[in-house]
Backbone as numpy.savetxt, mean C-alpha at the origin, in Angstrom:
# Nx Ny Nz CAx CAy CAz Cx Cy Cz
-31.35 -4.15 22.67 -31.24 -4.81 21.35 -30.46 -3.90 20.42
-29.46 -4.37 19.70 -28.66 -3.51 18.83 -29.52 -2.97 17.70
-29.20 -1.74 17.28 -30.00 -1.17 16.20 -29.62 -1.82 14.88
-30.41 -1.56 13.86 -30.24 -2.22 12.57 -28.91 -1.89 11.94
-28.47 -0.62 12.06 -27.19 -0.22 11.47 -26.03 -0.98 12.09
-26.06 -1.16 13.44 -24.98 -1.87 14.11 -24.95 -3.33 13.68
-26.13 -3.95 13.55 -26.18 -5.34 13.13 -25.63 -5.50 11.72
-25.95 -4.55 10.86 -25.45 -4.60 9.48 -23.94 -4.47 9.44
-23.41 -3.55 10.27 -21.96 -3.38 10.32 -21.27 -4.63 10.85
-21.87 -5.26 11.87 -21.30 -6.49 12.41 -21.27 -7.59 11.36
-22.37 -7.71 10.62 -22.43 -8.73 9.57 -21.40 -8.46 8.49
-21.25 -7.18 8.12 -20.26 -6.81 7.10 -18.85 -7.12 7.59
-18.59 -6.85 8.88 -17.26 -7.12 9.43 -16.94 -8.61 9.39
-17.94 -9.44 9.71 -17.73 -10.89 9.67 -17.46 -11.37 8.25
-18.22 -10.80 7.28 -18.02 -11.18 5.88 -16.64 -10.78 5.39
-16.18 -9.62 5.80 -14.85 -9.14 5.40 -13.77 -9.99 6.03
-13.97 -10.37 7.30 -12.98 -11.24 7.95 -12.88 -12.57 7.22
-14.01 -13.08 6.77 -14.00 -14.34 6.01 -13.24 -14.17 4.69
-13.42 -13.02 4.05 -12.73 -12.77 2.80 -11.23 -12.65 3.02
-10.84 -11.94 4.07 -9.42 -11.74 4.33 -8.74 -13.07 4.64
-9.35 -13.84 5.49 -8.85 -15.18 5.79 -7.57 -15.16 6.59
-7.30 -16.31 7.23 -6.05 -16.47 7.95 -6.09 -15.87 9.35
-5.24 -16.33 10.24 -5.19 -15.82 11.61 -4.56 -14.43 11.66
-4.90 -13.69 12.70 -4.29 -12.39 12.90 -2.85 -12.58 13.33
-1.99 -11.69 12.87 -0.58 -11.78 13.23 -0.29 -11.09 14.54
1.00 -10.87 14.79 1.44 -10.15 15.99 1.22 -8.66 15.76
0.44 -8.04 16.63 0.08 -6.63 16.46 0.97 -5.74 17.32
1.42 -4.64 16.73 2.24 -3.69 17.46 1.82 -2.27 17.09
1.71 -1.42 18.08 1.46 0.00 17.85 2.77 0.75 18.00
2.97 1.74 17.13 4.22 2.49 17.14 3.91 3.96 16.87
4.50 4.84 17.66 4.28 6.28 17.50 5.61 7.00 17.34
5.55 8.08 16.54 6.76 8.86 16.30 6.33 10.26 15.86
6.86 11.27 16.51 6.64 12.66 16.11 5.15 13.00 15.97
4.35 12.55 16.91 2.94 12.94 16.95 2.00 12.14 16.09
2.46 11.08 15.46 1.59 10.24 14.64 1.91 8.78 14.93
0.94 7.89 14.63 1.14 6.50 14.97 0.70 5.56 13.86
1.25 4.35 13.89 0.86 3.31 12.96 0.52 2.05 13.76
-0.17 1.13 13.11 -0.38 -0.21 13.65 0.27 -1.18 12.68
1.12 -2.07 13.22 1.84 -3.05 12.40 1.36 -4.45 12.75
1.13 -5.26 11.73 0.75 -6.66 11.93 1.81 -7.54 11.27
2.47 -8.36 12.09 3.61 -9.14 11.63 3.24 -10.62 11.49
3.60 -11.20 10.36 3.35 -12.61 10.06 4.66 -13.28 9.65
4.63 -14.62 9.63 5.74 -15.37 9.07 6.82 -15.70 10.07
7.97 -16.02 9.54 9.10 -16.51 10.33 9.95 -15.35 10.82
9.99 -15.10 12.13 10.81 -13.98 12.62 12.30 -14.17 12.39
12.71 -15.44 12.12 14.12 -15.71 11.86 14.46 -15.69 10.37
13.48 -15.42 9.52 13.71 -15.43 8.07 14.69 -14.34 7.67
15.41 -14.61 6.61 16.41 -13.65 6.13 15.75 -12.41 5.53
14.62 -12.58 4.85 14.00 -11.48 4.11 12.77 -10.95 4.85
12.63 -9.63 4.83 11.48 -8.97 5.44 10.77 -8.12 4.40
9.46 -8.32 4.28 8.62 -7.48 3.45 7.81 -6.54 4.35
7.74 -5.27 3.98 6.89 -4.31 4.68 5.93 -3.72 3.65
4.63 -3.73 3.98 3.58 -3.41 3.02 2.87 -2.11 3.40
2.75 -1.21 2.43 2.12 0.10 2.62 0.91 0.23 1.72
-0.24 0.45 2.30 -1.51 0.49 1.56 -1.76 1.85 0.90
-2.80 1.88 0.07 -3.20 3.10 -0.62 -4.18 3.93 0.19
-4.59 5.05 -0.38 -5.51 5.96 0.30 -6.85 5.27 0.55
-7.38 5.50 1.74 -8.66 4.91 2.10 -8.59 3.46 2.47
-7.42 2.87 2.44 -7.29 1.43 2.70 -6.66 1.19 4.08
-6.17 -0.04 4.30 -5.55 -0.42 5.56 -4.83 -1.74 5.38
-4.20 -2.20 6.43 -3.34 -3.39 6.32 -4.11 -4.64 5.92
-5.40 -4.72 6.25 -6.18 -5.93 6.00 -6.38 -6.22 4.51
-6.23 -5.21 3.66 -6.41 -5.47 2.23 -5.25 -6.28 1.66
-4.18 -6.44 2.44 -3.02 -7.23 1.99 -3.10 -8.69 2.41
-4.25 -9.15 2.89 -4.35 -10.50 3.45 -3.87 -11.57 2.46
-4.30 -11.47 1.21 -3.90 -12.48 0.22 -2.40 -12.42 -0.04
-1.85 -11.23 -0.12 -0.42 -11.06 -0.34 0.38 -11.62 0.84
-0.05 -11.33 2.06 0.62 -11.85 3.25 0.62 -13.37 3.23
-0.51 -13.95 2.91 -0.63 -15.42 2.90 0.36 -16.06 1.94
0.62 -15.40 0.81 1.51 -15.97 -0.20 2.98 -15.72 0.09
3.29 -14.78 0.97 4.69 -14.44 1.25 5.20 -14.97 2.57
4.33 -15.29 3.51 4.74 -15.50 4.90 5.47 -16.81 5.16
5.39 -17.79 4.25 6.00 -19.09 4.54 7.51 -19.03 4.65
8.15 -18.15 3.90 9.61 -18.10 3.92 10.14 -16.68 4.14
9.34 -15.84 4.79 9.76 -14.46 5.05 9.02 -13.92 6.26
9.52 -12.85 6.80 8.78 -12.06 7.78 8.02 -10.98 7.00
6.72 -10.89 7.20 5.88 -9.97 6.45 5.15 -9.05 7.42
5.31 -7.75 7.23 4.70 -6.77 8.13 3.81 -5.84 7.31
2.52 -5.83 7.63 1.57 -4.94 6.97 1.21 -3.81 7.93
1.20 -2.58 7.42 0.99 -1.41 8.27 -0.36 -0.75 8.01
-0.96 -0.24 9.10 -2.01 0.77 9.00 -1.32 2.11 9.15
-1.34 2.93 8.12 -0.74 4.26 8.20 -1.62 5.19 9.03
-1.12 6.34 9.46 -1.86 7.20 10.38 -3.26 7.56 9.87
-4.27 7.27 10.70 -5.65 7.60 10.36 -6.33 6.60 9.46
-5.70 5.45 9.22 -6.29 4.39 8.40 -6.38 3.11 9.21
-7.31 2.22 8.82 -7.45 0.97 9.54 -7.68 1.21 11.02
-6.81 0.65 11.85 -6.92 0.81 13.30 -5.92 1.82 13.86
-5.17 2.49 12.99 -4.21 3.49 13.45 -4.95 4.77 13.83
-4.54 5.42 14.91 -5.26 6.62 15.35 -5.14 7.78 14.36
-6.17 8.58 14.36 -6.16 9.79 13.53 -5.26 10.82 14.20
-4.21 11.31 13.51 -3.34 12.31 14.14 -4.04 13.66 14.23
-3.55 14.56 15.09 -4.18 15.88 15.23 -4.25 16.65 13.91
-3.22 16.50 13.07 -3.20 17.12 11.75 -2.84 16.06 10.71
-3.45 16.17 9.54 -3.17 15.21 8.48 -1.71 15.34 8.05
-0.92 14.29 8.16 0.51 14.40 7.82 0.74 14.42 6.31
1.81 15.07 5.90 2.23 15.04 4.51 2.82 13.67 4.19
2.98 13.39 2.91 3.60 12.12 2.50 5.02 12.00 3.05
5.88 13.02 2.95 7.23 12.90 3.53 7.20 12.65 5.04
6.25 13.25 5.75 6.18 13.02 7.20 5.77 11.57 7.48
4.83 11.03 6.71 4.47 9.61 6.88 5.69 8.74 6.61
6.47 9.10 5.58 7.68 8.34 5.25 8.67 8.35 6.41
8.83 9.49 7.07 9.73 9.56 8.22 9.24 8.65 9.35
7.92 8.59 9.54 7.33 7.71 10.55 7.60 6.24 10.20
7.39 5.88 8.94 7.65 4.49 8.52 9.12 4.14 8.70
10.01 5.05 8.33 11.45 4.80 8.49 11.82 4.63 9.95
11.21 5.43 10.83 11.47 5.27 12.26 11.00 3.90 12.74
9.86 3.45 12.21 9.39 2.11 12.57 10.34 1.02 12.04
10.85 1.18 10.83 11.77 0.19 10.28 13.03 0.08 11.14
13.50 1.21 11.65 14.66 1.16 12.55 14.28 0.44 13.85
13.09 0.74 14.34 12.60 0.07 15.55 12.46 -1.44 15.31
11.98 -1.81 14.12 11.80 -3.23 13.78 13.13 -3.98 13.82
14.22 -3.30 13.45 15.59 -3.79 13.59 15.82 -5.10 12.84
15.35 -5.13 11.57 15.59 -6.32 10.75 16.46 -5.98 9.54
17.14 -4.85 9.60 17.98 -4.45 8.48 17.14 -3.91 7.33
17.77 -3.65 6.19 17.02 -3.13 5.04 15.95 -4.13 4.58
14.78 -3.62 4.24 13.63 -4.46 3.92 13.26 -4.34 2.44
12.43 -5.27 1.99 11.75 -5.11 0.71 10.49 -4.31 1.00
10.45 -3.09 0.55 9.34 -2.18 0.85 8.38 -2.14 -0.33
7.15 -2.55 -0.08 6.13 -2.61 -1.13 5.02 -1.61 -0.83
4.74 -0.76 -1.80 3.63 0.17 -1.66 2.63 -0.01 -2.77
1.36 0.21 -2.44 0.30 0.17 -3.44 -0.36 1.54 -3.51
-0.50 2.07 -4.72 -1.18 3.35 -4.96 -0.52 4.45 -4.12
-1.26 5.12 -3.22 -0.64 6.15 -2.39 0.54 5.59 -1.60
0.48 4.31 -1.26 1.59 3.69 -0.54 2.89 3.72 -1.32
2.80 3.78 -2.67 4.03 3.90 -3.46 4.69 5.25 -3.22
3.88 6.28 -3.00 4.44 7.61 -2.75 5.20 7.64 -1.43
4.61 6.99 -0.42 5.30 6.88 0.87 6.57 6.07 0.71
6.48 4.95 -0.01 7.64 4.07 -0.19 8.79 4.79 -0.89
8.47 5.57 -1.90 9.50 6.32 -2.63 10.21 7.30 -1.71
9.44 7.96 -0.86 10.06 8.92 0.07 10.91 8.21 1.12
10.46 7.05 1.58 11.30 6.28 2.51 12.62 5.92 1.84
12.54 5.42 0.61 13.74 4.95 -0.09 14.72 6.08 -0.39
14.21 7.29 -0.62 15.11 8.40 -0.97 15.54 9.22 0.25
14.69 9.31 1.26 15.02 10.07 2.47 15.80 9.22 3.48
15.54 7.92 3.46 16.15 7.01 4.44 16.65 5.75 3.71
17.59 5.89 2.80 17.99 4.78 1.92 18.56 3.58 2.67
19.08 3.79 3.87 19.66 2.68 4.62 18.60 1.67 5.10
17.32 2.03 5.02 16.26 1.15 5.53 15.67 0.25 4.45
16.02 0.49 3.18 15.35 -0.21 2.07 16.37 -0.98 1.24
16.11 -2.27 1.06 16.95 -3.13 0.23 16.45 -3.16 -1.20
15.14 -3.34 -1.36 14.50 -3.33 -2.66 13.14 -2.67 -2.55
12.66 -2.15 -3.68 11.43 -1.37 -3.69 10.45 -1.98 -4.69
9.18 -2.10 -4.29 8.13 -2.60 -5.17 7.01 -1.57 -5.19
6.72 -1.02 -6.37 5.70 0.02 -6.53 4.57 -0.53 -7.38
3.43 -0.79 -6.74 2.27 -1.35 -7.42 1.25 -0.24 -7.64
0.92 0.01 -8.91 -0.03 1.08 -9.27 0.44 2.44 -8.77
1.63 2.89 -9.21 2.21 4.13 -8.68 1.40 5.37 -9.06
1.04 6.14 -8.06 0.34 7.40 -8.23 1.29 8.53 -7.82
1.00 9.80 -8.21 -0.17 10.30 -8.91 0.27 10.76 -10.30
-0.53 10.43 -11.33 -0.27 10.91 -12.68 -0.15 12.43 -12.65
1.03 12.94 -12.98 1.29 14.38 -12.83 0.42 15.22 -13.76
-0.11 14.62 -14.82 -0.96 15.37 -15.75 -2.41 15.46 -15.27
-2.74 14.71 -14.25 -4.12 14.65 -13.77 -4.13 14.79 -12.26
-3.46 15.81 -11.76 -3.32 15.99 -10.31 -4.50 16.81 -9.75
-5.71 16.29 -9.97 -6.92 16.94 -9.48 -7.78 15.90 -8.79
-8.40 16.30 -7.67 -9.19 15.34 -6.90 -10.34 14.79 -7.72
-11.06 15.66 -8.43 -12.22 15.21 -9.21 -11.80 14.19 -10.27
-10.66 14.46 -10.92 -10.18 13.54 -11.97 -9.80 12.20 -11.37
-9.07 12.22 -10.26 -8.64 10.98 -9.64 -9.83 10.15 -9.15
-10.81 10.81 -8.53 -11.98 10.09 -8.02 -12.81 9.52 -9.16
-12.93 10.28 -10.26 -13.69 9.78 -11.40 -13.00 8.56 -12.01
-11.68 8.62 -12.13 -10.94 7.48 -12.67 -11.09 6.25 -11.78
-11.00 6.46 -10.46 -11.13 5.35 -9.54 -12.53 4.74 -9.61
-13.55 5.62 -9.69 -14.91 5.13 -9.79 -15.13 4.29 -11.03
-14.62 4.74 -12.17 -14.76 3.96 -13.42 -13.96 2.68 -13.35
-12.80 2.73 -12.69 -11.96 1.54 -12.56 -12.67 0.47 -11.73
-13.37 0.89 -10.67 -14.04 -0.06 -9.78 -15.25 -0.72 -10.42
-15.78 -0.14 -11.49 -16.93 -0.75 -12.15 -16.64 -2.17 -12.64
-15.39 -2.43 -12.95 -15.03 -3.75 -13.45 -14.47 -4.68 -12.39
-14.53 -4.27 -11.12 -13.88 -5.06 -10.08 -14.79 -6.13 -9.49
-14.16 -7.05 -8.76 -14.87 -8.17 -8.15 -15.58 -7.72 -6.87
-16.60 -8.50 -6.42 -17.26 -8.18 -5.14 -16.28 -8.15 -3.97
-15.26 -9.01 -3.99 -14.26 -9.01 -2.92 -13.58 -7.65 -2.80
-13.16 -7.10 -3.93 -12.50 -5.80 -3.92 -13.44 -4.72 -3.42
-14.68 -4.74 -3.90 -15.65 -3.70 -3.53 -15.96 -3.76 -2.04
-16.13 -4.96 -1.50 -16.47 -5.09 -0.08 -15.32 -4.67 0.81
-14.12 -5.18 0.53 -12.96 -4.80 1.33 -12.67 -3.31 1.22
-12.73 -2.79 0.00 -12.44 -1.38 -0.22 -13.42 -0.46 0.47
-14.72 -0.81 0.40 -15.74 0.02 1.04 -15.54 0.08 2.54
-15.27 -1.09 3.16 -15.04 -1.10 4.61 -13.88 -0.20 5.00
-12.78 -0.28 4.24 -11.61 0.51 4.60 -11.83 2.00 4.36
-12.54 2.35 3.28 -12.82 3.77 3.04 -13.68 4.35 4.15
-14.65 3.58 4.64 -15.49 4.05 5.74 -14.67 4.23 7.02
-13.71 3.34 7.24 -12.87 3.43 8.43 -11.91 4.61 8.36
-11.60 5.07 7.15 -10.66 6.19 7.00 -11.23 7.49 7.56
-12.56 7.54 7.70 -13.17 8.62 8.45 -13.38 9.92 7.70
-13.83 10.93 8.46 -14.22 12.20 7.86 -13.05 13.04 7.34
-11.82 12.63 7.64 -10.65 13.40 7.21 -10.10 12.92 5.87
-10.85 12.07 5.18 -10.35 11.52 3.92 -10.07 12.61 2.90
-10.87 13.67 2.92 -10.65 14.77 1.98 -9.28 15.41 2.20
-8.89 15.58 3.46 -7.58 16.17 3.76 -6.46 15.21 3.36
-6.70 13.92 3.55 -5.70 12.93 3.16 -5.51 12.91 1.65
-6.62 13.04 0.91 -6.52 13.10 -0.54 -5.74 14.34 -0.98
-5.97 15.43 -0.30 -5.25 16.67 -0.64 -3.75 16.50 -0.41
-3.38 15.84 0.69 -1.96 15.60 0.97 -1.35 14.68 -0.08
-2.10 13.67 -0.51 -1.60 12.76 -1.54 -1.37 13.50 -2.85
-2.32 14.34 -3.24 -2.22 15.05 -4.51 -1.16 16.14 -4.49
-0.85 16.67 -3.30 0.17 17.71 -3.20 1.58 17.14 -3.37
1.72 15.86 -3.12 3.04 15.23 -3.23 3.42 15.02 -4.69
4.70 15.19 -5.00 5.19 15.06 -6.37 6.22 13.92 -6.43
5.76 12.70 -6.60 6.71 11.57 -6.60 7.71 11.64 -7.75
7.33 12.32 -8.84 8.24 12.40 -9.99 9.55 13.11 -9.63
9.52 13.93 -8.58 10.76 14.59 -8.14 11.70 13.60 -7.45
11.13 12.54 -6.87 11.95 11.58 -6.13 12.38 10.39 -6.98
11.63 10.05 -8.02 11.95 8.84 -8.80 13.41 8.78 -9.25
13.97 9.85 -9.80 15.37 9.74 -10.28 16.38 9.51 -9.17
15.99 9.74 -7.91 16.92 9.60 -6.78 16.82 8.23 -6.11
15.98 7.34 -6.62 15.89 6.00 -6.04 17.17 5.24 -6.36
17.80 4.70 -5.33 19.12 4.07 -5.50 19.08 2.56 -5.32
17.90 1.97 -5.24 17.79 0.51 -5.07 17.02 -0.07 -6.25
17.24 -1.36 -6.56 16.44 -2.00 -7.62 14.95 -1.90 -7.31
14.17 -1.64 -8.34 12.75 -1.37 -8.16 11.91 -2.17 -9.14
10.86 -2.81 -8.62 9.89 -3.51 -9.46 8.64 -2.66 -9.55
8.22 -2.34 -10.78 7.01 -1.56 -11.03 5.92 -2.50 -11.54
4.72 -2.39 -10.95 3.61 -3.27 -11.31 2.38 -2.43 -11.64
1.72 -2.81 -12.73 0.49 -2.12 -13.14 -0.53 -3.15 -13.60
-1.79 -2.96 -13.18 -2.88 -3.74 -13.74 -3.16 -3.28 -15.16
-3.32 -4.21 -16.07 -3.51 -3.88 -17.49 -4.66 -2.91 -17.70
-5.72 -3.00 -16.90 -6.93 -2.21 -17.09 -7.03 -1.04 -16.10
-5.94 -0.71 -15.45 -5.93 0.34 -14.42 -6.16 1.71 -15.05
-7.28 2.34 -14.68 -7.59 3.67 -15.20 -6.98 4.78 -14.35
-6.60 4.46 -13.12 -5.98 5.45 -12.24 -4.52 5.67 -12.62
-3.88 4.60 -13.10 -2.47 4.65 -13.52 -2.42 4.30 -15.00
-2.68 5.27 -15.88 -2.67 4.97 -17.32 -1.28 4.59 -17.82
-1.23 3.89 -18.91 0.03 3.36 -19.42 1.07 4.45 -19.68
0.71 5.62 -20.25 1.74 6.65 -20.47 2.41 7.11 -19.18
1.62 7.25 -18.11 2.22 7.65 -16.83 3.11 6.53 -16.28
2.65 5.29 -16.37 3.44 4.15 -15.91 4.77 4.10 -16.67
4.73 4.33 -17.98 5.96 4.33 -18.78 6.89 5.45 -18.34
6.30 6.59 -17.98 7.12 7.72 -17.52 7.81 7.39 -16.20
7.08 6.74 -15.29 7.68 6.31 -14.03 8.84 5.35 -14.29
8.60 4.37 -15.17 9.62 3.37 -15.48 10.88 4.02 -16.05
10.70 5.05 -16.87 11.85 5.74 -17.46 12.59 6.59 -16.44
11.89 7.05 -15.40 12.50 7.95 -14.42 13.28 7.22 -13.34
12.85 6.01 -13.00 13.52 5.25 -11.93 14.78 4.58 -12.52
15.95 4.84 -11.94 17.21 4.39 -12.57 17.32 2.88 -12.80
16.91 2.06 -11.85 17.08 0.61 -11.98 15.73 -0.06 -11.79
14.87 0.05 -12.82 13.48 -0.41 -12.70 13.18 -1.53 -13.69
12.37 -2.47 -13.24 11.80 -3.53 -14.07 10.29 -3.40 -14.01
9.61 -3.49 -15.14 8.16 -3.31 -15.20 7.45 -4.63 -15.42
6.27 -4.74 -14.83 5.43 -5.93 -14.98 3.97 -5.50 -15.05
3.24 -6.01 -16.03 1.82 -5.68 -16.20 0.99 -6.94 -15.93
-0.01 -6.82 -15.04 -0.88 -7.93 -14.67 -2.08 -7.93 -15.62
-2.15 -8.89 -16.48 -3.20 -8.94 -17.49 -4.59 -9.07 -16.85
-5.53 -8.27 -17.36 -6.92 -8.35 -16.93 -7.22 -7.74 -15.58
-6.24 -7.12 -14.93 -6.45 -6.56 -13.60 -6.61 -5.05 -13.66
-7.26 -4.52 -12.62 -7.50 -3.08 -12.48 -6.55 -2.50 -11.42
-6.93 -1.36 -10.86 -6.07 -0.64 -9.92 -5.83 -1.46 -8.64
-6.85 -2.14 -8.16 -6.75 -2.88 -6.90 -6.28 -4.32 -7.12
-5.30 -4.49 -7.98 -4.85 -5.83 -8.39 -4.43 -6.70 -7.22
-3.80 -6.14 -6.20 -3.33 -6.94 -5.07 -4.48 -7.44 -4.20
-5.60 -6.74 -4.21 -6.75 -7.16 -3.41 -7.49 -8.27 -4.13
-7.66 -8.13 -5.40 -8.37 -9.15 -6.18 -7.68 -10.50 -6.05
-6.41 -10.56 -6.37 -5.54 -11.70 -6.09 -4.11 -11.25 -6.33
-3.24 -11.61 -5.41 -1.84 -11.20 -5.55 -1.00 -12.24 -6.27
-1.58 -13.34 -6.70 -0.81 -14.46 -7.24 0.12 -14.07 -8.38
-0.35 -13.37 -9.44 0.59 -13.03 -10.52 1.70 -12.08 -10.09
1.37 -11.14 -9.23 2.39 -10.21 -8.76 3.43 -10.94 -7.90
2.99 -11.85 -7.04 3.93 -12.59 -6.19 4.84 -13.46 -7.05
4.29 -14.09 -8.07 5.12 -14.93 -8.95 6.22 -14.09 -9.60
5.86 -12.91 -10.10 6.85 -12.03 -10.72 7.83 -11.50 -9.67
7.32 -11.16 -8.50 8.17 -10.67 -7.42 9.23 -11.70 -7.04
8.84 -12.96 -6.94 9.80 -14.01 -6.60 10.85 -14.19 -7.70
10.42 -14.11 -8.95 11.39 -14.22 -10.07 12.39 -13.07 -10.00
11.88 -11.89 -9.76 12.72 -10.69 -9.70 13.72 -10.77 -8.54
13.25 -11.18 -7.37 14.13 -11.28 -6.21 15.18 -12.36 -6.39
14.82 -13.42 -7.12 15.77 -14.53 -7.33 16.94 -14.11 -8.19
16.80 -13.02 -8.94 17.87 -12.55 -9.79 18.90 -11.71 -9.05
18.60 -11.44 -7.78 19.51 -10.58 -6.99 20.85 -11.25 -6.77
């Protein structure tokens, strides 16, 4: 007979699957230079446009379920589990943000769909920025949702406190999905947080050479407005959008307002 903890985890997994919704896409594992990712592909493989989605710290590809559902009808959409998150294996050593970016760029070349619309959320924005500046041939457009890390508050305690206060106002859907993914991130989360905080995205922002959409939840305590404004000023070709009433995990709560703005922005190309 399964123990109580296992039964609870199974029930939680079923509830999360119900929240995520939709069928599982085409799954692919990819390894490069000692680290690996898991990619889940949805939508039309013959579509002209490809979106690739990069999650934040402690998260995984499944938190993008709502975003995938809204984009997949007229695009190819690929959501990634970065190394040591979701179902991707834990590498022998926690990779730096630039090393993760090199892995993502190698996967984009393997995907062979030409330059993509690369979307990152939170820590995923740091990876996306490095992909765009280190491997510019792989990125057509860049979308940075809740860009971290505020250079004035580059301390683990400060970031965790801000995230904790931010989550107080979030929906049960966000809390349930987020908790599952943080638990799956495993015992190395402290090392991953250290790697995230060591990265300085502000050094890369001025070197971004593609049009960029910046998105912030109006109530996001992790990405305060002064830092968001600084990012917007640093990126050469940036457009900013604020999601009213949303917090840091705006894409998990519902991606509808961001997708509407994203489509308007892309239509101007």
